[in-house]
C-alpha positions, 0 to 999 in steps of 0.5 A: 516491497512485499506481495502477501502470499502464504510464503514470503516473496519480494515484489516491485512497486507497481505502476497502474493504468487508469485515469486519475481524475475519473478513476477507473470509470466503473462502479466499485473499488475494482479490487477484484477487477482485472486490468492491463498488466502493470510495468514493474519498477525497482524499489530499494528494500525496506530497511526496517524488519517487516513486522509479523503481520506483514508476513501473515496475509490472513491476519493483515486482510482481517485487520484491514477488513475490521478497519471502519475507516476503509471504504466498504467496497475495498473491505468487501472485495479484500478476499483471496485470489486464490488459496491464501494469496490475498490481493495486497503488497506491503512496505515497512519503515520508520515513517512516524516514529511509532512503537514499531515499523510503520506498515504501508498496505497496498490493496490491489487487483488480483492477477495484474496487481493494479493499485486500488487503495494505499494505507499507512498503519502506525503502531501504537502500544502494540496495535495498528492505527490507520493514519493515512489513506488514498483510495483514488486508483490507480495508486501505490504507496511505499517507503522511500528514505524515511518518507511516504511516497504515493504514485499515481499514473496519469492517463488521458481519456484516449491514451493507450493503456500501455502509454500513460501521459505521465506519472504523479509522485508525492512525498509526505513527511510525518509532522505533528501527527499528520502527513504533510506534502514535502515534495511533488513532481510530475513526469511528462511521458508524452513530451518529445523528451520525457521530463520531470517537473516539480509541482507546488505542494499543498499547504494542508496536511493529508486528512487522517482517517477516523480509525481506532487502533486495531489489534493485529490478532496474530495466531498464537505460537504454540511451543513444540513439546519438549523431548523426554529426558534421557533414561526415562 
């Protein structure tokens, strides 16, 4: 998992604190709203090389803001936290058998990194197309063994933020141009002995965003001037 900063820095997946059914209980997306500190969990490193845009925070943020399928609130709030440090984290891998590695983009809050929205961008002829969106905070997406994993932490109204009632995890596979649920489970943290139980999966594919392919608009690489020939 990779947090987008001016340099390259690894980042663990974040777990988030908020009520899934009711959202964060405030208006707006919360992309700029501070919240309780997340509890990091370890993730395996991405097996596919990260595409260039995953290492360019400004280009990635610009592309997401140009995506009309992303909610207006997320696009408006996607600004640097400080300098070139954007509230985003990414994961990459082969999810859709596209023309290059798929890009999972998580938009988070500044500071605490709570998940606001998760998107999957598929490469099509050198451009990126949004093929999955989950804008129900708290949410975090990642690539797990060639499948898309979406995690929501679940809180009851009276739960302390440091003690979630449970965690919902859904695995998606790419079939016939859409993501479909292939596994779903719920971890009950409130039970005397915490347990993970499987739950029924949806028979309907996940809605596919109405998104046009977007040019990543990466900065042009300027070749260094060649050294003068000896003797001149």
